[in-house]
Backbone as a ProteinNet text record, in pm:
[ID]
protein_1_A
[PRIMARY]
MSDEAIAHALDVNRSTVERVRIRCVEEGFEAALRPRPSHQLHPRKLDGAQEAHLVALACSPPPTGRARWTLRLLADRVVELEIADAISHETVRQTLKKTNSSPG
[TERTIARY]
13375.4	13425.9	13318.5	13319.5	13226.4	13277.4	13187.5	13227.6	13336.8	13323.8	13423.4	13560.6	13565.2	13691.8	13754	13670.6	13720.3	13775.7	13702.9	13747.2	13881.2	13895.4	14021.4	14134.9	14109.3	14212	14257.5	14164.8	14196.2	14227.6	14216.4	14241.8	14152.6	14022.1	13921.8	13809	13718.1	13605.3	13501.1	13429.8	13327.1	13221.2	13186.1	13084.5	13132.1	13261.9	13315.8	13291.5	13316.4	13292.8	13145	13058.1	12913.6	12871.8	12922.4	12885.8	12934	13056.3	13108.7	13028.8	12994.1	12914.6	12779.1	12713.2	12582.1	12594.5	12698.3	12717.3	12743.3	12815.8	12842.4	12711.8	12622.7	12494.7	12406.2	12401.6	12311	12362.8	12494.6	12548.7	12645.6	12685.1	12776.5	12918.1	12992.6	13128.4	13220.6	13217.3	13304.4	13278.5	13152	13117.7	13166.5	13163.2	13206.1	13356.5	13432.3	13577.5	13622.3	13535.3	13568.9	13508.4	13580.1	13519.1	13403.6	13305.8	13192	13236.6	13184.8	13221.4	13164.5	13239.4	13195.5	13089.1	12985.5	12879.2	12897.6	13000.7	13026.3	13102.5	13059.6	13126.9	13204.3	13332.2	13418	13481.5	13423.4	13480.8	13622.9	13707.4	13845.8	13849.8	13935.1	13949.7	14035.5	14133.4	14223.2	14224.7	14228.5	14244	14393.5	14425.9	14565.4	14654.7	14606.3	14686.1	14710.9	14608	14623.4	14721	14713.9	14808.8	14951.3	14969.9	15103.4	15156.9	15069.7	15110.8	15150.3	15072.4	15102.4	15236.7	15262.9	15389.7	15505.4	15488.7	15593.7	15619	15513.8	15527.1	15600.1	15566.6	15631.1	15779.4	15816.4	15956.7	16033.7	15965.4	16030.7	16090.9	16177.5	16234.2	16123.5	16137.8	16034.3	16032.5	15927.5	15919.6	16036.7	16066.7	16173.9	16148.3	16250.8	16238.7	16194.3	16170.5	16127.9	16232.6	16255.2	16351.2	16290.3	16159.2	16089.8	15942.8	15877.7	15733.8	15663.6	15557.8	15469.1	15342.8	15264.8	15140.8	15047.2	15041.7	14954.3	15002.7	15135.3	15189.1	15156.7	15172.2	15140.2	14992.2	14905.2	14761.1	14729.6	14787.9	14764.4	14815.8	14932.9	14991	14910	14856.9	14773.7	14650.9	14591.1	14475	14519	14630.7	14682.6	14713.6	14769	14802.7	14682.4	14566.9	14441.4	14450.3	14528.3	14533.9	14405.5	14355.6	14228.2	14157.7	14024.9	13947.8	13974.6	13977.9	14003.3	14062.3	14151.8	14214.6	14263.7	14251.3	14296.7	14437.3	14504.1	14638.1	14632	14519.1	14503.9	14495.9	14430	14426	14565.7	14640.4	14779.6	14859.4	14842.6	14916.4	14883	14754.7	14713.1	14763.7	14759.7	14806.5	14955.9	15032.3	15177	15212.8	15138.2	15163.7	15136.8	15028.1	14990.6	15094.9	15157.2	15255.2	15397.9	15412.2	15544.2	15630.4	15567.8	15638.8	15626.5	15714.8	15702.7	15750.8	15687.6	15730.4	15869	15948.5	16081.3	16175.1
11686.1	11716.2	11682.2	11754.1	11725.5	11605.1	11543.1	11430.5	11473.7	11594.1	11645.5	11658.3	11709.1	11726.1	11590.1	11494.7	11359.9	11295.1	11308.1	11250.8	11309.7	11439.8	11506.4	11458.8	11447.7	11406.6	11262.8	11176.5	11034.5	11001	11100.7	11082.3	10972.7	10983.4	10893.8	10978.9	10914.9	10984.4	11013.2	11121.8	11160.2	11051.3	10985.2	10879.9	10762.3	10737.6	10632.6	10668.1	10792.1	10838.7	10824.9	10862.5	10851.9	10706.8	10614.8	10473.1	10415.5	10451.3	10400.3	10456.4	10584.7	10645.9	10577.9	10555.5	10490.1	10347.3	10276.7	10139.4	10138	10237.2	10247.7	10263.9	10347.3	10370.7	10245.7	10183	10070	9938.9	9915.1	9784.6	9789.8	9907.8	9921	9955.1	10004	10052	9941.8	9823.8	9713.4	9670.6	9663.3	9623.1	9726	9852.9	9959	9953.3	9896.2	9888.2	9771.6	9671.2	9553.7	9565.6	9518.5	9518.2	9419.6	9451.1	9359.9	9234.6	9120.6	8997.7	8999.9	8944.9	8938.9	8830.7	8861.5	8764.3	8694.8	8735.7	8672.7	8542.7	8440.8	8312.8	8288.9	8272.7	8244.5	8108.5	8005.2	7872.3	7866.3	7793	7779	7702.3	7747.5	7681.5	7555	7560.9	7447.9	7412	7282.7	7242.6	7237	7199.9	7199.5	7108.1	6989.9	6895.3	6949	7009.2	7065.6	7182.8	7265.7	7376.7	7323.8	7216.6	7158	7108	7045.2	6999.1	7118.2	7224.7	7344	7403.9	7416	7471.9	7382.8	7251.2	7158.8	7171.4	7186.4	7203.3	7332.4	7439.8	7569.2	7565.1	7479	7466.6	7367.6	7295.1	7196.5	7266.8	7198.1	7257.8	7290.4	7399.9	7438.1	7341.3	7346.8	7258.8	7283.2	7183.3	7193.2	7311	7387.2	7502.4	7629.2	7622.4	7739	7769.1	7896.9	7937	7928.1	7949.8	7944.5	7916.2	7885	7864.2	7998.6	8004.8	8120.9	8077.9	8173.5	8141.1	8060.9	8097.4	8026.3	7883.3	7866.3	7731	7645.3	7702.9	7629.2	7591.3	7684.6	7656.7	7543.8	7549.9	7445	7309.3	7308.2	7181.9	7122.1	7206.6	7157.9	7085	7140.1	7075.4	6948.9	6957.2	6842.4	6724.4	6753.8	6648.9	6606.9	6665.7	6636.7	6663.5	6765.8	6811.1	6886.9	6960	7031.4	7022.3	7031	7023.8	7145.2	7261.9	7386.6	7484.8	7570.1	7669.6	7783.2	7903.5	8019	8058.1	8132.9	8180.1	8274.2	8342.3	8431.9	8352.3	8238	8152.5	8100.4	8066.3	8023.1	8135.8	8257.6	8372.4	8392.9	8392.6	8415.8	8305.1	8181.3	8068.2	8078.5	8107.9	8118.2	8240.3	8346.5	8464.9	8432.7	8362	8325.2	8235.9	8150.5	8056.4	8108.4	8235	8297.1	8222	8169.4	8101.5	8184.1	8159	8226.6	8131.5	8141	8051.4	8089.7	7989.8	8015.4	8030.6
16589	16456.2	16352.5	16245.2	16136.4	16056.4	15979.6	15894.6	15797.8	15745.7	15651.1	15717.5	15840.1	15911.9	15945.2	15987.2	16017.1	15890.7	15780.4	15653.6	15611.7	15627.9	15591.1	15682.1	15812.3	15908.3	15884.1	15843.3	15822.1	15677.2	15590.9	15447.4	15389.2	15420.7	15364.3	15307.7	15237.7	15180.1	15288.8	15272.7	15369.8	15383.8	15274.5	15281.1	15367.1	15370.8	15457.5	15603.2	15638.4	15775.2	15809.5	15717.1	15740.8	15764.2	15680.3	15693.8	15826.3	15867.3	15993.7	16111	16104.4	16211.5	16223.3	16110.7	16110.9	16164.8	16123.9	16171.8	16322.4	16370.7	16514.3	16592.5	16540.9	16608.2	16601.5	16483.3	16464.2	16521.6	16513.4	16552.2	16669.3	16711.4	16824.2	16781.5	16878.4	16853.8	16803	16866.1	16826	16681.4	16642.8	16506.1	16405	16442.9	16351.3	16326.5	16418.7	16403.2	16316.3	16302.6	16222.9	16083.5	15982.1	15848	15842.9	15761.5	15746.8	15674	15713.8	15642.7	15501.3	15410.1	15271.1	15256.2	15180.8	15156.1	15021.5	14947.8	14819.4	14842.1	14774.6	14783.8	14655.2	14669.6	14555.1	14577.6	14518.8	14540.7	14483.6	14552.4	14507.3	14376.5	14287.7	14157.9	14172.1	14262.4	14283.8	14431.5	14461.2	14600.5	14633.1	14753.8	14797.5	14715.4	14683.5	14604.8	14463.8	14404	14269.7	14271.5	14377	14389.7	14401.1	14477.8	14493.2	14359	14280.3	14146.7	14058.7	14065.7	13986.1	14025.4	14154.4	14200.9	14157.9	14171.6	14128.9	13979.5	13903.7	13758.9	13726.2	13795.5	13771.8	13806.3	13901.1	13942.2	13856.2	13769.8	13683.7	13561.2	13489.8	13368	13267.2	13195	13096.9	12979	12899.4	12781.8	12686.4	12608.7	12510.6	12416.8	12393.2	12305	12375.8	12505.8	12584.1	12690.1	12713.9	12816.6	12955.7	12965.2	13094.7	13074.2	13184.5	13181.9	13172.9	13093.9	13097	13171.1	13212.9	13282.8	13193.8	13067.7	12974	12948.5	12938.3	12922	13043.9	13161.6	13283.4	13287.6	13252.8	13252.6	13154.1	13035.6	12935.5	12983.3	13047.3	13093.4	13209	13295.9	13407.3	13352.1	13247.7	13186.3	13113	13041.7	12967	13059.8	13177.6	13273.7	13358.8	13330.7	13400.8	13551	13586.2	13725.6	13756.3	13657.5	13668.4	13534	13536.7	13411.9	13324	13385.5	13314.2	13413.2	13365.2	13452	13364.3	13411.9	13335.4	13378.6	13293.3	13329.7	13449.3	13468	13582.7	13713.3	13711.2	13829.5	13860.7	13757.1	13775.4	13840.5	13791.2	13846.1	13993.1	14024.9	14163.2	14255.7	14208.3	14289.4	14315.3	14211.8	14229.1	14313.8	14300.3	14382.7	14528.9	14554	14691.4	14755.4	14675.3	14728.2	14713.4	14676.9	14659.9	14559.7	14455.7	14348.9	14222.3	14129.5	14000.6	13892.5	13774.5	13667.2	13618.5	13584.2	13529.4	13637.9
[MASK]
++++++++++++++++++++++++++++++++++++++++++++++++++++++++++++++++++++++++++++++++++++++++++++++++++++++++

């Protein structure tokens, strides 16, 4: 089959088929079936203990005058309680998503 036909059959881009074919030739069939390991290093923003504190905080009653925790409120409180030096609301979101928790 041509690369174009394979791409159409698998619903992928032709360049993907080309890259996999080249990898198969250069590195072998088994290597072509596995995704390449990522070389980017993304250090964790929070360790396990800090994540546990964040989850416990998210499960606690919200601040006075608030109906629920927001991601930004949680991020501010984590810094205020010195659980972490700095943390963004996006890190809070990703952490709570990973742990199947949600604020409020």
